[in-house]
C-alpha positions as CSV (number, residue, x, y, z in Angstrom):
1,M,89.0,-2.9,51.4
2,N,91.2,-5.3,49.6
3,K,90.1,-8.2,51.8
4,A,86.4,-7.3,51.1
5,L,87.2,-7.2,47.4
6,G,89.0,-10.5,47.6
7,L,86.0,-12.1,49.4
8,T,83.6,-10.7,46.8
9,V,85.7,-12.2,43.9
10,K,85.9,-15.5,45.7
11,N,82.2,-15.6,46.4
12,S,81.4,-14.8,42.8
13,R,83.8,-17.6,41.6
14,I,82.1,-20.1,44.0
15,N,78.6,-18.9,43.0
16,I,79.3,-19.3,39.3
17,N,80.8,-22.8,39.8
18,S,77.8,-23.8,42.0
19,F,75.4,-22.6,39.3
20,V,77.2,-24.7,36.6
21,I,77.0,-27.8,38.8
22,A,73.4,-27.2,39.5
23,S,72.7,-26.8,35.8
24,S,74.4,-30.1,35.1
25,I,72.0,-31.8,37.6
26,V,68.7,-30.3,36.4
27,V,69.2,-29.4,32.8
28,N,66.9,-32.2,31.6
29,V,63.9,-30.3,33.0
30,I,64.6,-27.6,30.3
31,Y,64.6,-30.4,27.7
32,A,61.3,-31.7,29.0
33,I,59.6,-28.4,28.9
34,F,60.8,-27.1,25.5
35,T,61.1,-30.4,23.6
36,T,58.3,-32.5,25.1
37,S,55.8,-29.7,25.8
38,Y,56.5,-27.2,23.0
39,G,58.3,-29.3,20.4
40,I,61.3,-26.8,20.4
41,G,64.5,-28.8,20.1
42,G,68.0,-27.7,21.0
43,V,67.2,-25.3,23.9
44,S,68.7,-27.5,26.6
45,S,71.8,-28.1,24.6
46,A,72.3,-24.4,23.9
47,Y,71.7,-23.6,27.5
48,L,74.2,-26.1,28.8
49,S,76.8,-25.0,26.2
50,A,76.5,-21.4,27.4
51,V,76.7,-22.5,31.0
52,Y,79.8,-24.6,30.5
53,A,81.4,-21.8,28.5
54,L,80.7,-19.5,31.5
55,G,82.1,-22.1,33.8
56,L,85.3,-22.5,31.8
57,F,85.7,-18.7,31.7
58,N,85.3,-18.7,35.4
59,I,88.0,-21.3,35.9
60,I,90.5,-19.8,33.5
61,F,90.1,-16.1,34.4
62,S,88.9,-16.2,38.0
63,N,90.1,-19.4,39.6
64,R,93.8,-19.7,39.5
65,R,94.2,-21.8,42.6
66,K,95.8,-25.2,42.4
67,I,93.5,-28.2,42.3
68,K,93.8,-30.3,45.4
69,G,95.8,-33.4,44.7
70,K,93.0,-35.9,45.7
71,Y,90.6,-34.2,43.4
72,G,92.9,-34.1,40.5
73,K,93.9,-37.8,40.9
74,S,90.2,-38.8,41.2
75,F,89.4,-36.9,38.0
76,L,92.3,-38.4,36.1
77,F,91.4,-41.9,37.3
78,L,87.8,-41.7,36.3
79,E,88.4,-40.1,32.9
80,G,91.3,-42.5,32.2
81,L,89.0,-45.5,33.0
82,L,86.2,-44.2,30.7
83,F,88.6,-43.2,28.0
84,T,90.2,-46.7,28.1
85,A,86.8,-48.3,27.8
86,C,86.0,-46.1,24.8
87,V,89.3,-46.9,23.1
88,L,88.9,-50.7,23.7
89,T,85.5,-50.3,22.1
90,L,86.9,-48.7,19.0
91,L,89.7,-51.3,18.7
92,F,87.8,-54.5,19.5
93,A,84.1,-54.0,19.4
94,S,82.4,-55.7,16.4
95,D,79.6,-53.1,16.4
96,T,79.9,-49.3,16.2
97,T,79.3,-47.4,19.4
98,T,76.6,-44.9,19.6
99,I,78.3,-42.6,22.0
100,T,80.0,-39.7,20.3
101,I,82.9,-37.4,21.4
102,Q,80.3,-34.6,21.9
103,N,78.2,-36.9,24.2
104,Y,81.2,-38.0,26.2
105,F,82.3,-34.4,26.6
106,F,78.9,-33.1,27.8
107,Y,77.9,-36.0,29.9
108,C,81.1,-37.6,31.3
109,F,83.7,-34.9,31.3
110,M,82.5,-31.4,31.8
111,P,80.1,-32.0,34.8
112,V,82.9,-33.9,36.6
113,L,85.5,-31.2,35.8
114,F,83.7,-28.4,37.8
115,L,83.7,-30.5,40.9
116,M,87.4,-30.0,41.2
117,F,86.9,-26.3,42.0
118,E,85.2,-24.6,45.0
119,Y,81.4,-24.8,45.2
120,N,78.7,-24.3,47.8
121,T,76.3,-27.2,48.3
122,E,73.4,-25.2,49.6
123,K,73.7,-22.9,46.5
124,I,73.8,-25.9,44.2
125,L,70.5,-27.1,45.6
126,R,68.9,-23.6,45.6
127,Y,70.1,-22.7,42.1
128,G,68.8,-26.0,40.9
129,M,65.4,-25.1,42.3
130,Y,65.5,-21.7,40.6
131,I,66.5,-23.2,37.3
132,S,63.9,-26.0,37.6
133,F,61.1,-23.4,38.1
134,V,61.0,-23.2,34.3
135,S,58.9,-26.3,34.6
136,I,56.0,-24.1,35.5
137,L,55.7,-23.4,31.8
138,G,54.4,-26.9,31.1
139,I,54.1,-28.9,34.3
140,N,50.3,-29.5,33.9
141,T,50.9,-30.8,30.4
142,L,53.8,-33.0,31.3
143,L,52.2,-34.7,34.4
144,V,49.0,-36.0,32.8
145,D,48.1,-39.6,32.1
146,Q,49.5,-39.8,28.6
147,S,47.6,-43.1,28.0
148,I,50.7,-45.0,27.1
149,S,48.8,-47.9,28.4
150,T,45.1,-48.6,28.7
151,R,45.8,-50.7,31.8
152,F,47.3,-48.1,34.2
153,A,47.6,-44.3,34.5
154,Q,51.2,-43.3,33.9
155,T,53.1,-40.5,32.2
156,D,56.2,-41.0,30.0
157,L,59.1,-42.6,31.9
158,G,61.6,-40.2,30.4
159,T,59.5,-37.2,31.5
160,I,59.3,-38.5,35.1
161,Y,63.1,-38.9,35.2
162,D,63.6,-35.5,33.7
163,L,61.5,-33.9,36.5
164,L,62.8,-36.1,39.3
165,P,65.9,-33.9,40.1
166,C,63.5,-31.0,40.7
167,I,61.7,-32.8,43.5
168,V,64.9,-34.3,45.0
169,L,66.8,-31.0,45.2
170,A,63.8,-29.3,46.8
171,M,63.3,-32.2,49.2
172,V,67.0,-32.3,50.3
173,H,67.2,-28.5,50.6
174,F,64.1,-28.4,52.7
175,A,65.5,-31.2,55.0
176,Y,68.9,-29.6,55.6
177,Y,68.8,-25.9,54.8
178,R,65.2,-24.6,55.3
179,K,66.1,-22.8,58.6
180,N,68.0,-20.1,56.7
181,A,65.9,-20.2,53.5
182,S,64.6,-17.0,52.0
183,K,60.9,-16.3,51.4
184,L,61.4,-17.0,47.7
185,T,62.9,-20.4,48.4
186,K,60.1,-21.2,50.8
187,L,57.6,-20.4,48.1
188,L,59.5,-22.7,45.8
189,Y,59.1,-25.5,48.4
190,L,55.3,-25.1,47.9
191,Y,55.7,-25.3,44.1
192,Y,57.7,-28.5,44.2
193,L,55.2,-29.9,46.7
194,Y,52.6,-29.2,44.1
195,M,54.7,-30.9,41.5
196,L,55.1,-33.9,43.7
197,V,51.3,-34.2,44.3
198,R,50.7,-34.0,40.6
199,M,53.5,-36.5,39.9
200,I,52.5,-39.3,42.3
201,P,49.4,-40.6,40.5
202,V,51.3,-41.0,37.2
203,I,54.8,-41.7,38.6
204,V,56.9,-44.7,37.4
205,R,58.0,-47.4,39.8
206,G,61.7,-46.6,39.9
207,A,61.1,-42.9,40.6
208,M,58.6,-43.7,43.4
209,L,61.1,-46.0,45.1
210,T,63.8,-43.3,44.7
211,L,61.7,-40.8,46.6
212,M,60.8,-43.3,49.3
213,I,64.5,-44.2,49.8
214,G,65.3,-40.5,50.0
215,V,62.7,-39.9,52.7
216,V,64.2,-42.9,54.8
217,I,67.7,-41.6,54.4
218,I,66.8,-38.1,55.4
219,Y,64.9,-39.4,58.4
220,L,67.8,-41.5,59.6
221,N,70.4,-38.9,59.0
222,R,69.4,-35.5,60.4
223,P,71.7,-32.9,61.9
224,G,71.7,-32.1,65.6
225,K,69.6,-29.2,67.0
226,K,72.7,-27.0,67.8
227,T,75.0,-28.1,65.0
228,K,75.1,-28.8,61.3
229,A,76.8,-32.2,61.9
230,I,74.8,-35.3,61.2
231,T,74.1,-37.0,64.4
232,K,75.2,-40.6,65.0
233,W,72.6,-43.3,65.1
234,S,71.2,-43.7,68.5
235,T,70.3,-47.1,70.0
236,G,66.7,-46.4,69.3
237,K,67.4,-45.5,65.7
238,K,69.5,-48.6,65.2
239,A,66.7,-50.7,66.6
240,L,64.3,-48.9,64.2
241,V,66.6,-49.8,61.3
242,V,66.7,-53.4,62.3
243,L,62.9,-53.5,62.5
244,G,62.8,-51.7,59.1
245,I,65.0,-54.4,57.5
246,I,62.8,-57.1,59.0
247,A,59.7,-55.4,57.7
248,A,61.3,-55.0,54.2
249,V,62.2,-58.7,54.1
250,L,58.6,-59.6,55.1
251,A,57.2,-57.2,52.5
252,V,59.4,-58.8,49.8
253,L,58.3,-62.3,50.8
254,N,54.7,-61.2,50.7
255,F,55.0,-58.8,47.9
256,N,52.2,-60.1,45.7
257,Y,49.7,-60.2,48.6
258,L,50.6,-56.6,49.6
259,I,50.2,-55.2,46.1
260,E,46.9,-57.0,45.6
261,W,45.6,-55.7,49.0
262,T,46.8,-52.1,48.2
263,Y,45.3,-52.2,44.7
264,N,41.9,-53.4,45.9
265,L,41.9,-50.9,48.7
266,L,42.7,-48.0,46.4
267,A,40.3,-49.3,43.7
268,G,37.5,-49.3,46.4
269,W,38.2,-45.6,47.0
270,G,38.2,-44.9,43.2
271,I,42.0,-44.0,43.3
272,N,44.3,-45.1,40.5
273,F,48.0,-44.8,41.3
274,G,49.8,-45.8,38.1
275,F,52.7,-47.6,39.8
276,I,50.4,-49.7,42.0
277,T,48.1,-50.6,39.1
278,K,51.2,-51.4,37.0
279,F,52.6,-53.7,39.7
280,H,49.2,-55.4,40.0
281,Y,48.8,-55.9,36.3
282,Y,52.3,-57.4,35.8
283,I,51.9,-59.7,38.8
284,Q,48.7,-61.0,37.3
285,S,50.4,-61.6,34.0
286,G,53.5,-63.1,35.6
287,N,55.7,-60.4,34.1
288,I,56.7,-58.2,37.1
289,T,60.0,-57.0,35.4
290,D,58.1,-55.6,32.4
291,N,59.8,-57.8,29.8
292,R,63.3,-57.1,31.0
293,E,64.3,-60.7,31.5
294,P,65.6,-61.0,27.9
295,Y,68.0,-58.1,28.6
296,Y,69.3,-59.8,31.8
297,E,69.7,-63.1,29.9
298,L,71.6,-61.4,27.1
299,V,74.1,-60.0,29.5
300,K,74.5,-63.4,31.2
301,N,74.8,-65.3,27.9
302,T,77.4,-62.9,26.3
303,F,79.6,-62.2,29.4
304,F,82.1,-65.0,28.8
305,E,82.5,-63.9,25.2
306,S,84.5,-60.9,26.4
307,P,84.6,-60.9,30.2
308,I,87.5,-58.4,30.6
309,Y,86.6,-55.5,28.4
310,G,83.0,-56.3,27.3
311,K,81.3,-56.0,24.0
312,G,81.8,-52.2,23.7
313,V,80.5,-49.0,25.1
314,Q,76.9,-48.2,23.9
315,T,76.6,-51.3,21.7
316,F,73.8,-53.1,23.6
317,G,71.2,-52.0,21.1
318,S,73.0,-54.0,18.4
319,Y,72.5,-57.3,20.4
320,S,69.1,-56.8,22.0
321,A,66.2,-58.3,20.0
322,D,64.1,-55.2,20.3
323,G,66.9,-52.7,19.9
324,A,66.9,-51.5,23.5
325,A,69.9,-49.3,24.0
326,Y,70.6,-50.5,27.6
327,P,69.6,-53.5,29.9
328,H,67.7,-51.3,32.4
329,N,70.3,-51.9,35.2
330,Y,73.5,-49.9,35.3
331,I,75.7,-52.6,36.7
332,L,74.6,-55.0,34.0
333,Q,75.1,-52.3,31.5
334,F,78.7,-51.7,32.5
335,L,79.4,-55.5,32.7
336,F,78.1,-55.9,29.1
337,E,79.7,-52.9,27.6
338,G,83.0,-52.7,29.5
339,G,83.4,-56.1,31.2
340,L,85.0,-56.5,34.6
341,L,87.4,-53.7,33.8
342,L,84.7,-51.1,33.8
343,M,82.0,-52.7,36.0
344,L,84.1,-53.6,39.1
345,P,85.4,-50.1,40.0
346,L,82.2,-48.3,39.1
347,A,79.9,-50.7,40.9
348,F,82.2,-50.7,43.9
349,V,82.3,-46.9,44.2
350,S,78.6,-46.4,43.6
351,L,77.5,-49.2,46.0
352,R,80.0,-47.9,48.6
353,E,78.4,-44.4,48.3
354,I,75.0,-46.0,49.0
355,Y,76.4,-47.4,52.2
356,R,78.2,-44.2,53.2
357,V,75.2,-42.0,52.6
358,M,72.7,-44.4,54.2
359,T,74.7,-44.9,57.4
360,A,75.8,-41.3,57.8
361,K,79.5,-41.8,57.2
362,Y,79.4,-38.3,55.9
363,R,78.9,-36.3,59.1
364,N,79.1,-32.9,57.4
365,V,75.7,-31.8,56.1
366,D,77.1,-30.3,52.9
367,D,79.0,-33.6,52.1
368,L,75.9,-35.7,52.7
369,A,73.4,-33.4,51.0
370,L,75.1,-33.2,47.6
371,R,75.9,-37.0,47.5
372,L,72.4,-37.8,48.5
373,C,71.0,-35.8,45.6
374,L,73.3,-37.3,43.1
375,L,72.6,-40.8,44.5
376,L,68.8,-40.4,44.3
377,V,68.8,-39.1,40.7
378,S,71.2,-41.6,39.3
379,V,72.1,-44.8,41.1
380,I,68.7,-45.7,42.6
381,P,66.7,-45.3,39.4
382,G,69.7,-46.7,37.5
383,F,69.0,-50.1,39.1
384,F,65.7,-50.3,37.1
385,S,66.0,-48.1,34.1
386,M,68.0,-45.2,32.6
387,N,70.9,-45.2,30.2
388,I,73.6,-44.3,32.8
389,W,76.1,-43.0,30.3
390,Y,73.7,-40.1,29.7
391,N,73.2,-39.2,33.4
392,R,75.6,-36.5,34.4
393,S,74.8,-36.9,38.1
394,F,76.1,-40.5,38.1
395,W,79.6,-39.4,36.9
396,M,79.6,-36.6,39.4
397,L,78.8,-39.0,42.2
398,I,81.6,-41.4,41.1
399,M,84.0,-38.5,41.1
400,L,83.1,-37.6,44.7
401,G,83.1,-41.2,45.7
402,L,86.7,-41.6,44.4
403,I,88.0,-38.8,46.6
404,R,89.8,-40.1,49.6
405,F,87.2,-40.3,52.4
406,K,87.9,-38.3,55.5
407,R,85.3,-38.2,58.2
408,R,84.6,-34.6,59.3
409,K,81.8,-32.6,60.9
410,D,80.8,-29.0,61.3
411,K,81.4,-27.4,64.6
């Protein structure tokens, strides 16, 4: 009886912590629905405040186990690095930072904190799907051509990135956990497939690339038939990867021709995919980066003014001509804001996670699935857009990436 009670308490503790982590990943969908669709502000902030309060209560009163040393050290290193960057900003930056203590607490501290305690990856993905179902209240309104340009169909970039985690979590859960999924979860698969179908015609380029990369990684790294362990790459799969790399290089070298051909083919069928039309337009105008060269030039031109600790966290907007808050590339953002001190460790860890996830260094399904989700909703789109300081998933991925890597697999 006592054992059963102990297991129940432990499961409840893990369930609550998993729910908190899931909320950290998908909370922006609540923002998109209530703020963008209904004009009601503050709902997502209130929700996350309540969730984090629940999580802290769970840690204080239900989880008295010691934190594993490698988790605690990783947490202290990450928070120490970010705290140092913020302090250097306050001491030396000529412009006032726009990041507040509240923002730092909710984006960079709390989501990372809960990773130090027990969680269940499958439940994180499933709970994220449950929470994201709130999107049904306004999905048809959000995923319409909002006519932000007369040249190509596309919805708001922020809205797409708010909804992207919904698709990613459902996709990864389907790939790795569908065999034991409940009927409710399987119905949610259909809903998120519907969301994807609605999203594709108006999707932004970074999000489309993210989903394509996710499909490739899942295809390459699947578990064996009789085990939950990710199988090693076979000779055939390695050959396929080599051919894929060659094809990708050829596609890049012939990028303009491929986009032109695809655009004309779709136009002949009367189909307007926003990201293809957008590529076509910008190729024709010689502006494929969508006016982002000045941001890149700004980072390059100001680097030697403060190469060690940068110009200050969240000060980019004070230097950019159009007031853009970030340079649309997270590595350049850290280089500008925190110099080599901040950029080198964060770039190293995040790029190493891309390599580990892509090449199945994480043989355990749970390890791979969670990191894959965090990678797809932060690092990949972070190369092209997104203010990375306000992406909780990025800091969670860095935390996991800092933990000493030990190859393991399920039996």
